TINU-748355 format. One record per residue (C-alpha): x, y, z; residue number from 1. Coordinates in nm, 3 decimals, padded with zeros to 5 digits. Last residue first. Layout:
px,py,pz,pos
X,Y,Z,NUM
...
This chain:
px,py,pz,pos
18.816,04.710,19.296,159
18.865,04.679,19.671,158
19.153,04.508,19.843,157
19.213,04.279,20.137,156
19.089,03.974,19.948,155
18.737,04.116,19.948,154
18.618,03.844,20.187,153
18.919,03.923,20.409,152
18.744,04.248,20.498,151
18.947,04.562,20.567,150
18.876,04.715,20.224,149
18.501,04.716,20.294,148
18.366,04.831,19.957,147
18.120,05.118,19.948,146
17.750,05.041,19.931,145
17.507,05.077,19.640,144
17.586,04.795,19.396,143
17.706,04.566,19.675,142
17.358,04.580,19.829,141
17.237,04.321,19.575,140
17.448,04.054,19.753,139
17.290,04.102,20.097,138
16.983,03.886,20.040,137
16.617,03.904,20.138,136
16.432,03.719,20.410,135
16.591,03.445,20.616,134
16.344,03.183,20.739,133
16.405,03.004,21.069,132
16.688,03.087,21.306,131
16.933,03.368,21.237,130
17.257,03.357,21.426,129
17.401,03.602,21.680,128
17.777,03.563,21.684,127
17.970,03.730,21.966,126
18.336,03.818,21.989,125
18.534,03.984,22.268,124
18.859,04.139,22.144,123
18.876,04.446,22.370,122
18.774,04.663,22.072,121
18.451,04.464,22.056,120
18.359,04.216,21.784,119
17.994,04.158,21.687,118
17.904,03.904,21.419,117
17.548,03.925,21.284,116
17.319,03.661,21.137,115
17.315,03.424,20.843,114
17.339,03.061,20.746,113
17.249,02.902,20.414,112
17.314,02.545,20.308,111
17.321,02.478,19.932,110
17.682,02.361,19.924,109
17.789,02.672,20.114,108
17.576,02.984,20.154,107
17.677,03.271,20.382,106
17.480,03.583,20.478,105
17.655,03.806,20.729,104
17.571,04.128,20.913,103
17.914,04.235,21.034,102
17.940,04.466,21.335,101
18.253,04.624,21.482,100
18.237,04.741,21.843,99
18.345,05.022,22.073,98
18.083,05.283,21.972,97
17.951,05.171,21.635,96
18.153,05.027,21.349,95
17.994,04.903,21.028,94
17.977,04.597,20.803,93
17.748,04.443,20.542,92
17.868,04.093,20.464,91
17.839,03.849,20.174,90
17.958,03.493,20.131,89
17.876,03.264,19.841,88
17.991,02.907,19.793,87
17.877,02.638,19.548,86
18.168,02.716,19.311,85
18.335,03.039,19.422,84
18.214,03.360,19.579,83
18.334,03.637,19.807,82
18.162,03.960,19.907,81
18.221,04.263,20.128,80
18.003,04.571,20.176,79
18.032,04.885,20.390,78
17.780,05.090,20.590,77
17.862,05.455,20.669,76
17.794,05.636,20.338,75
17.500,05.428,20.215,74
17.359,05.450,20.567,73
17.375,05.829,20.615,72
17.012,05.882,20.502,71
16.907,05.627,20.767,70
16.985,05.885,21.035,69
17.080,05.709,21.360,68
17.315,05.490,21.159,67
17.260,05.235,21.284,66
16.959,05.141,21.493,65
17.019,04.932,21.804,64
16.805,04.778,22.080,63
16.469,04.871,21.921,62
16.183,04.785,22.154,61
15.821,04.696,22.070,60
15.884,04.574,21.714,59
16.177,04.379,21.852,58
16.550,04.437,21.846,57
16.820,04.500,21.587,56
16.802,04.751,21.304,55
17.062,04.835,21.039,54
16.967,05.137,20.826,53
16.985,05.222,20.457,52
16.894,05.544,20.277,51
16.913,05.734,19.947,50
17.083,05.472,19.726,49
16.898,05.271,19.835,48
16.557,05.302,19.997,47
16.570,05.163,20.350,46
16.584,04.862,20.578,45
16.845,04.610,20.692,44
16.688,04.389,20.959,43
16.796,04.166,21.251,42
16.504,04.057,21.469,41
16.502,03.953,21.832,40
16.363,03.636,21.988,39
16.709,03.549,22.129,38
16.723,03.254,21.887,37
16.727,03.514,21.612,36
16.466,03.632,21.361,35
16.562,03.734,21.010,34
16.568,04.033,20.778,33
16.753,04.157,20.470,32
16.685,04.421,20.204,31
16.343,04.511,20.341,30
16.240,04.806,20.126,29
16.076,05.094,20.308,28
15.717,05.200,20.224,27
15.614,05.053,20.463,26
15.812,04.982,20.780,25
16.120,04.767,20.831,24
16.165,04.573,21.155,23
16.096,04.249,20.970,22
15.943,03.920,21.081,21
15.683,03.881,20.809,20
15.758,03.988,20.454,19
15.792,04.303,20.242,18
15.596,04.502,20.498,17
15.221,04.547,20.441,16
15.083,04.865,20.282,15
15.058,04.712,19.935,14
14.870,04.406,20.066,13
14.620,04.622,20.257,12
14.559,04.834,19.946,11
14.503,04.526,19.728,10
14.257,04.380,19.980,9
14.072,04.711,20.003,8
14.042,04.732,19.623,7
13.929,04.370,19.597,6
13.665,04.431,19.869,5
13.526,04.756,19.720,4
13.294,04.577,19.471,3
13.131,04.398,19.770,2
13.014,04.723,19.934,1
């Protein structure tokens, strides 16, 4: 029985999510995930370029999944990025019902903050910030997602 322990430990490690506090499930890749002060989790999960999905909620109750079919994610989610000395800003954006969402990951002078901005068509704005560790990064998603031409981060234009 003892010779099987390393094999079982390796299998258990491979089946685990990329890191704690994610709404992604094995074998999905956790591209971004963090917990909020509302005790909810923000996650971007999938297998790019085939799938990507935004998830917000808890393991017990998902408040929002977008798009409904993860296979439509690379088509419906957009990317924006800006960088200069000691500053990097990246966003993954989408519209759902009467609101625009921007998952953001900003670093300035070594300080990182992230979360999601929600803006409704009536002009109401809400920022839900990550608290504690932030897993993953948005910048690599720029290779697989379309450019958000409406974002000021892209200078109002896409390459």
